N, C-alpha and C positions, 0 to 999 in steps of 0.2 A: 571256459574251463565245461568240459562235456561230462554230467552226470549219468549212469546208466541206470534205466529205468526199466519196470517191466520185468518180466521171466529173468531177463539176464541177471539183472540186480541181485532177484532173490537166489538166483543160484550163486552168486559169487560170495554173497552175505553166507550162504548158508556153508558153504567150502570154508571160509576164515573161522565159522564157529565151529566147524567140525574139527579143524586144526589145533583152534585154541582148546577145545576141547582136552585133544588127543594130548596137550602138550602139559595144560593144566592137572588133569587128572592124577597122573603119577605124582606130582608135587602135592596133591590136596590128600591121596592118601599116606605120604610121608608125614606131612605137618597132624593128620587124626592119629597115626602109628604113635607118635611121639609124645600124646597128651594121653595115652594108656599103659597100662602094665605090660610087662613080656607075654603073661598068660594069658591075656584079653587077643593079643597079635596072633596067639597060633589058634584061637578058637577056628571053628567055621560056622557060619561065614565069618570072616573081621569086619570089627563095627566100625559105620562108615561113618560115625558122627563123633565130634570130640569129645573125649573125656576130661577126667578132672586128677589127671598125674602130668599135666604139660610141664609145671615146674619140679617136678622131681627128674623129670626125663632130664631136662636139660641141665641141672645144677650136676648130675652124675655125670652128663657129657663133659660139659666143659670143668668140670673141676674133679674127676677120675673117680672111681669105685673102687673098693679094696678087697671085695670079693667079685673077680670076673674069669668067665672062662677064657676070653681073648685076650686083647691090648687095655689095659687099665689107663694109660697115656692121660692126661689131661688135654680134653681137645682145646682146650685156649692153647696151649703151649704148641699142639701141633698146628693152630692158626696163624699162631707169630711165626712157624717157620716158614710154614705156606707163604705168608705175607712179605717176609724178608726174600724168599728164595723169588716168588714173584718179581717184587721191586728190582730185586738184582738183575733178573735176565731182561725183562723190559727198559729198564735205563741204561744198561751195560747194552742191549743188542742197539738203540737207537743210537747212543753215541760212537760204540765202535763203526758201526754202519755210514752216521754223517759224516765221520771224518776218513773214512775208507773212500766213500765217493766223491766227496769235495777233492782226496788225492788224484783221484782216477780222471775227471773230469778238468780240473783245472792246473794241473801238472803236468809238464810236459818229461818224463824221464822214459830212459828204453825199457821196451818189453812193458809197456802200460795197458797196452790193448792186452798183450797174453796174461797180466794181472788180472785184468778184469775175466776174462774168461776162466781164469783157474779158480776163481773164487763163484764165479758164478755153475762151472761145472761141478761145487759142493754138494746143489739141488739134490744131485741123484745120489747123495750119500749121507744118507739120514741116520739117525741116532744108533738104532737097531743094527747100522752095518760095521759101525765103528766103537760099538759099545765093549769089545772084547780087549781090543786096545787101549780104549782111555781107562777104562777100568783097572788094566794094568798100572799104566802113569797113575794113576790116582791112588793106588796102593803101594806103590813104591814108592811115593812122595808122601804119603799117612795124610791125604787127605779124607779119606774115607768117614763118615759121620762127622763132617765139617759144611758150612756156607759155603765154602769155597769147592770142597766136593761136589755141590748140589747147584751151582750156578756156573762155575767157569765152562764146564764141555759143552754148556748149552747157549753161552754169551754171545757167540756168533751168528751174524745172520745173513745166506746170502740175498735172500729175499729182502731184505730190507735195504741193504747196498745196493741191490738192481733201482729199488722203487726210490731211492732218493737218489740215484746216478741218472734217471731218467726226467727226475724235476728240475734237477740242478742245470740239465743240457735246455731246457726249457726260459732258464733264466737267459733277460737279452744280454749278450757280449758287454755291451756298453756300460752296465753298471759295473762289470770288473775294470772295464777302463776308467772310467767315472774314479773308483777308488783310486786307482795305480795314481792318475792324476793328482788327487788329495792327499799323498802319500801314505795312504793306508797300506799295511800289508798283506800279506796273505791269511793270518789268523783275523784280523781286524776284518776284513773284509767279511770271513766266515763269522764273526760273530755280529759285526754288525748288521749286514745286510742279508746273507742265506739264512740265517738260524730264526730271524723274525717271518721271513716268506715261507720258512718251513712248519712254519707253529700247526698250521691243521693238519699234513701228514702227519706230523711227529704223536699229535694229539691221535689219529686214526691209530698208528700203530702203536701208540703205549696201551692202549685198548685192547688189540691184538694178543700185543705180546704178555701182557698181564694175563689176561684168560690162559695163553701157553702155557705161562712160569707157573701160573696156581695148580693147574690141571694136571701137573707133571704125573707120572705113574712108573712107569718102568725104568727108568734112568734112578728114582730115588728109593726104589724097591731093592737096588744091587747098591746102592753107594749109601746105603743108613742101614745098619744094624741095632742099633741103640735107640729106645722108643723116645729119648729125647730129641731126635733129631727127625722124628719121622715128622712128614708133609700130613696134612689133615687126609687127603685121597687116600695115601697108603695106611693111614690111619687106620679107615674105615672099613678096609679088607682086614686088618687085623683083627679087629675088633670080630667077626665072623671066625667063629672056633671050630664049629661044627654043624648038628644039623638045627632046625628050627628050634627044639626044645633047649641047645645048650646056649643058647645067643637072647643077647636082649635085647630085642630087638627094636624097642623104645628108644633106648638109649643111642639104637645103629640110625634110627631115622633123625631123631634128633643132631645128630654128627651131620648127616647128608642136610640137614635143614641149614644147621651153623656155617656148610664149608660152600653153598649157593649163594650165602649172604654176600661176601666181599665182591667176586664178581659180575653180581646183577648190582652192587651199588656203583661200583666204577662205571659200569656201560649204561646205567641212567644217568649218574654225574654228568658223566663228558659227551651222552650222546649228539650233544647240537655237535660240539667239534668233531667226533667220532665221524657223522654223516656229510660234514663238511669236509672234512677232509678225504673223504672217498667222490665225493661228487662235484665239490668245486674246481670251475674250467679258469678263474683266474689267478694269476698268474704275477 
């Protein structure tokens, strides 16, 4: 291992420290703001040290306020909606992508490559492009303000299908032949051989897709009109009603901090699997 010393090492550490400061300082300001009253925050200059109203702000955020200029929905309900949405999207994407990649790689059927390229081409069609027809379909099916409406349009993933397909192509063909000789059917081969080999890739994709599902804003903004179905990201925007004096910024900042916790917990808890799934070359 080669250690960088001297001026280059000092410069590298300085750049890292500046980057950490740029990322951490806004989070620190949000934490500080959540411990003060709304009146203290709008004063100039804003306090840079924690205050004594931490519990009041987080209690108002978690359980709602009776008098509020913006949305007063309990954040604990919003976080539940976001959690269900993120889990359904991430697990659904991985499940569908695994099965579709398995079918494309291991089954010989007409237009197999055409089907793959049809899936791959959908990478050029993001949600924003197909948002109006998707909304019309959900409206006709009465799926607005439902978990199905929040998750089903986002549950397919061409990217995950492509990644699993590329991984399955690296699995030795001898494994499939050995399974056939042992009398294993296609699905038994899938569950007993391919799934265990795909654990690290699944973990890495789960982290990425969980954060993707948790941070969804545009689609939930259209698919939900009831406060009971607001995800927390939409709820933060709904809390901001007007000018600085009209908003309870302490509650908004407390909500923002709470919204950051679940993705951070998932990344920290699955960091080892996430990194291994991205860099592991052993198949």
